[in-house]
C-alpha positions in Angstrom: -20.6 5.2 -6.8 -19.4 7.6 -9.4 -16.2 9.6 -9.1 -18.0 13.0 -8.0 -20.0 11.2 -5.4 -16.8 9.7 -3.9 -15.0 12.9 -3.8 -18.1 14.6 -2.1 -18.6 11.8 0.4 -15.0 11.0 1.5 -14.0 12.2 5.0 -11.0 12.3 7.0 -11.4 9.6 9.6 -9.9 9.8 13.1 -11.6 6.7 14.8 -11.0 3.3 13.4 -12.2 -0.2 14.2 -9.6 -2.7 15.0 -10.6 -5.0 12.2 -7.6 -6.0 9.9 -7.5 -4.9 6.2 -7.0 -7.8 3.8 -3.9 -7.6 1.8 -5.6 -7.7 -1.5 -7.6 -4.7 -0.5 -4.4 -2.8 0.4 -2.9 -3.9 -2.9 -6.0 -2.5 -4.8 -5.6 0.8 -3.1 -1.8 1.0 -3.8 -2.5 0.1 -7.4 -5.0 3.1 -7.6 -2.2 5.2 -6.1 0.2 4.3 -9.0 -2.5 5.3 -11.6 -2.1 9.0 -10.4 -0.9 11.5 -13.1 2.8 12.0 -12.9 5.0 14.9 -14.1 7.2 13.7 -16.9 6.0 10.2 -16.0 8.6 10.0 -13.2 6.2 8.2 -10.9 8.0 9.6 -7.9 6.3 7.5 -5.2 7.4 4.8 -3.0 5.2 3.2 -0.3 6.0 1.6 3.1 2.9 -0.3 4.5 3.1 -0.7 8.3 0.7 -3.4 9.7 2.6 -5.8 11.9 5.1 -3.4 13.5 2.7 -0.7 14.5 3.8 -0.5 18.2 7.3 0.1 17.0 6.3 2.8 14.6 4.4 4.5 17.4 7.5 4.3 19.7 9.7 5.8 17.0 7.2 8.6 16.4 6.8 9.3 20.2 10.6 9.5 20.6 10.9 11.8 17.6 8.2 14.1 18.9 9.8 14.1 22.4 13.2 15.1 20.7 11.5 17.8 18.8 10.0 19.2 22.0 13.4 19.2 23.8 15.3 20.7 20.8 12.9 23.1 19.2 10.0 23.8 21.6 6.6 22.6 22.8 4.5 23.7 19.8 3.8 20.4 18.0 0.4 21.4 16.6 -1.9 18.5 16.5 0.9 15.9 16.2 0.1 14.3 19.7 -3.5 13.8 18.6 -2.4 12.5 15.3 -0.1 9.9 17.1 -3.2 8.7 19.0 -5.1 8.3 15.7 -2.3 6.4 14.1 -2.0 4.1 17.1 -5.5 2.9 16.5 -5.6 2.6 12.7 -4.7 -1.0 11.7 -2.5 0.2 8.8 -0.3 3.2 8.1 1.1 3.9 4.6 4.1 6.1 4.5 4.6 7.8 1.1 8.1 8.8 -0.1 9.4 10.7 -3.0 12.7 8.8 -4.0 13.8 11.8 -6.1 13.4 14.4 -3.4 15.9 16.0 -1.2 15.6 16.1 2.7 13.4 19.0 3.5 15.8 20.6 6.1 18.9 20.9 3.7 19.8 23.5 1.2 18.0 23.2 -2.2 19.1 24.5 -5.6 16.6 26.2 -7.9 16.5 22.9 -10.0 15.9 20.9 -6.8 13.1 23.1 -5.8 11.5 22.9 -9.4 11.9 19.1 -9.5 10.5 18.8 -6.0 7.4 20.9 -6.9 6.7 18.7 -9.8 7.3 15.5 -8.0 5.3 16.5 -4.8 2.3 17.4 -7.0 2.5 13.9 -8.5 2.8 12.3 -5.0 -0.1 14.5 -3.8 -2.2 13.0 -6.6 -1.2 9.4 -5.7 -2.2 10.2 -2.0 -5.6 11.6 -3.1 -6.0 8.3 -5.2 -5.4 6.2 -1.9 -7.9 8.3 -0.1 -10.6 7.9 -2.8 -9.9 4.3 -3.4 -10.1 3.5 0.3 -13.5 5.2 0.5 -14.8 3.3 -2.5 -13.7 0.0 -0.9 -15.5 0.9 2.5 -12.3 2.1 4.3 -11.6 5.4 6.1 -8.4 7.2 5.6 -6.5 10.1 7.2 -3.9 12.1 5.2 -1.1 12.9 7.8 1.5 15.5 7.6 2.5 15.7 11.2 5.1 13.0 10.7 7.8 15.6 10.1 8.3 15.8 13.9 9.9 12.3 13.6 11.2 12.6 10.0 14.7 11.3 10.5 13.8 8.6 13.1 11.0 7.2 11.1 13.2 7.0 7.9 16.0 5.3 9.8 13.5 2.8 11.4 12.0 2.0 7.9 15.5 1.9 6.3 14.4 4.3 3.6 16.6 6.8 2.1 14.1 8.9 0.3 12.1 12.2 1.0 9.2 11.3 3.3 6.2 13.1 2.1 3.1 12.0 4.2 1.5 9.1 6.0 -1.9 7.7 5.7 -4.0 6.0 8.4 -6.3 3.3 6.9 -9.0 1.2 8.5 -12.7 0.6 8.8 -14.3 3.8 10.1 -15.6 3.9 13.6 -17.2 7.3 13.1 -19.3 9.1 10.4 -18.2 12.8 10.4 -20.2 15.3 8.4 -18.7 17.4 5.8 -16.2 20.0 6.8 -16.8 23.6 6.0 -15.5 24.7 2.6 -14.9 28.2 1.5 -17.4 29.2 -1.3 -16.2 28.5 -4.9 -16.4 32.2 -5.8 -14.2 33.2 -2.9 -11.4 30.9 -4.2 -11.9 31.3 -8.0 -10.9 34.1 -10.4 -12.6 33.9 -13.8 -10.7 35.7 -16.5 
């Protein structure tokens, strides 16, 4: 498959088969992530792969979500649905920016600029994970709803870095069609 075909055919998967993913396949995917372009070659990514301790991960996330509801309010967007998706996926990869600051603390202008550069690089690594997974016959879901359990998850994983996102990975148990996209001319200005 060529790159443009992979980009066009990749879908966000929300139903996974329970089949385990071989470690070498996961290593291939993570190697692809580390090949992403990186501002100032900082390579601002760190990965935590959860396979064996998925039940614990779901409990930590559930507790974090409940604490959010108690302290902030009931609007959790799609986080509850995302939690169900993550519970069935055989692998979850958490992606961290070791140079980033906690999102809920004060940032200086330099912090914000560095975070923007590093987060763009991390986003490229995440996209590489999604594309490599698709190329290898796996489905993926890029997850941002983890912020509801941000501190609890970092503590559970013993990682002192900025958590950016998570990805559920597994063999797809669905074949969704393409999602609607805005027309190119609606999102492009030619000068």
